[in-house]
ROZAGU-676347 format. One record per residue (C-alpha): x, y, z; residue number from 1; residue in one letter. Coordinates in pm, 1 decimal. Each point is the difference from the previous one (the first is absolute). Example, Ala and Ser with C-alpha at 12.3 -4.5 7.8 and 13.67 -1.06 7.14 Angstrom:
REM residues 2
<<1230.0; -450.0; 780.0>; 1; a>
<<137.0; 344.0; -66.0>; 2; s>
This chain:
REM residues 99
<<9267.2; -2626.1; -1793.5>; 1; x>
<<-183.9; 320.6; 87.1>; 2; x>
<<-385.8; 50.7; -110.7>; 3; x>
<<-152.8; 355.1; -76.3>; 4; x>
<<-353.9; 10.8; 188.2>; 5; x>
<<-177.1; 221.0; -369.2>; 6; x>
<<19.1; -141.6; -326.8>; 7; x>
<<266.6; 222.4; -181.8>; 8; x>
<<-216.1; -3.5; -263.9>; 9; x>
<<-283.3; 169.6; 152.7>; 10; x>
<<157.0; 236.7; 220.4>; 11; x>
<<368.5; 145.1; 77.9>; 12; x>
<<134.2; 259.0; 137.7>; 13; x>
<<272.6; 270.9; -187.7>; 14; x>
<<252.8; 264.3; 17.9>; 15; x>
<<-54.0; 232.1; -310.9>; 16; x>
<<307.1; 175.3; -71.8>; 17; x>
<<40.9; 309.5; -273.7>; 18; x>
<<328.6; -18.9; -199.3>; 19; x>
<<184.8; 332.8; 38.4>; 20; x>
<<149.4; -71.0; -327.2>; 21; x>
<<-305.5; -66.2; -238.6>; 22; x>
<<-309.1; 231.3; 33.0>; 23; x>
<<-360.4; -197.6; 39.5>; 24; x>
<<236.9; -378.2; 30.4>; 25; x>
<<-189.4; -172.5; 355.6>; 26; x>
<<156.7; -322.8; 139.9>; 27; x>
<<-210.8; -220.2; 208.8>; 28; x>
<<183.1; -188.0; 249.2>; 29; x>
<<-134.8; -270.0; 330.7>; 30; x>
<<67.8; 185.1; 284.8>; 31; x>
<<188.1; -273.3; 175.3>; 32; x>
<<302.8; -41.7; -318.0>; 33; x>
<<235.5; 402.4; -32.1>; 34; x>
<<111.4; 144.0; -263.3>; 35; x>
<<369.7; -203.1; 73.5>; 36; x>
<<-218.9; -331.8; -189.2>; 37; x>
<<-105.1; 187.1; -354.8>; 38; x>
<<193.5; -153.9; -308.6>; 39; x>
<<310.2; 250.5; 29.3>; 40; x>
<<-107.1; 70.8; -368.4>; 41; x>
<<-303.4; 169.8; 93.9>; 42; x>
<<155.0; 128.2; 304.0>; 43; x>
<<208.6; 192.4; -262.8>; 44; x>
<<-252.8; 91.1; -250.0>; 45; x>
<<-204.6; 136.7; 274.4>; 46; x>
<<241.3; 226.4; 216.9>; 47; x>
<<-72.5; 142.4; 307.5>; 48; x>
<<-309.6; -157.6; 184.8>; 49; x>
<<-235.2; 223.9; 139.1>; 50; x>
<<-267.6; -146.8; 266.4>; 51; x>
<<-359.2; 135.8; -124.4>; 52; x>
<<-273.3; -204.8; 201.2>; 53; x>
<<-70.5; -394.3; 132.7>; 54; x>
<<-288.4; -87.9; -139.5>; 55; x>
<<-205.3; -379.5; -9.1>; 56; x>
<<-103.3; -122.5; -331.6>; 57; x>
<<-256.2; -260.5; -55.2>; 58; x>
<<-163.5; -59.8; -372.6>; 59; x>
<<-293.2; 212.3; 19.9>; 60; x>
<<293.5; 302.2; 99.7>; 61; x>
<<-115.5; 266.3; -258.3>; 62; x>
<<320.9; 134.3; -116.0>; 63; x>
<<121.9; 311.8; -250.7>; 64; x>
<<237.2; -180.9; -233.3>; 65; x>
<<-32.2; -379.2; 107.7>; 66; x>
<<-223.4; -276.9; 29.4>; 67; x>
<<-5.9; -154.3; 367.7>; 68; x>
<<17.2; -346.8; -62.8>; 69; x>
<<324.6; 103.0; -202.6>; 70; x>
<<174.9; 133.7; 246.1>; 71; x>
<<-59.0; -301.4; 308.5>; 72; x>
<<113.4; -215.9; -325.5>; 73; x>
<<301.9; 190.5; -62.2>; 74; x>
<<64.1; 19.8; 386.7>; 75; x>
<<-42.2; -364.5; 52.6>; 76; x>
<<265.5; -107.2; -352.5>; 77; x>
<<273.1; 281.6; 14.2>; 78; x>
<<-72.0; 151.2; 356.3>; 79; x>
<<-66.5; 350.2; -173.8>; 80; x>
<<-157.4; 179.6; -216.8>; 81; x>
<<107.1; 287.9; -212.0>; 82; x>
<<-246.9; 258.6; -132.7>; 83; x>
<<164.2; 178.5; -239.9>; 84; x>
<<-88.8; 432.4; -143.0>; 85; x>
<<-378.9; -62.2; -256.7>; 86; x>
<<95.6; 47.2; -386.3>; 87; x>
<<33.8; 338.0; -146.6>; 88; x>
<<-242.1; 77.2; -270.1>; 89; x>
<<274.1; 202.0; -175.0>; 90; x>
<<97.7; -87.2; -329.2>; 91; x>
<<279.0; -190.8; -44.0>; 92; x>
<<230.5; 63.5; -231.8>; 93; x>
<<223.5; -105.9; -284.6>; 94; x>
<<355.0; -11.8; 33.4>; 95; x>
<<88.9; 229.6; -236.3>; 96; x>
<<-220.8; 240.8; 28.1>; 97; x>
<<115.2; 95.8; 373.1>; 98; x>
<<340.4; -27.9; -113.6>; 99; x>
């Protein structure tokens, strides 16, 4: 059984990919994993993954839209973290108004 030298909830090297299909959608994946390890449904929804960067995530890392501690937990539990676009401030029109 292999042991990691670092606690994965304290520090994790990740590869960040952006979706070619959905704007402002990013996927965080441990560097030791590859895109083939993703669930098929997620891979299909995400579309073609374009490598954006590699980074080390620590609990105190300031991230623009995600909480670093939650990212570390998500990586540990699911093996990936999906960052979706921010919600829009556009009003939602009632279905009858858009017909």
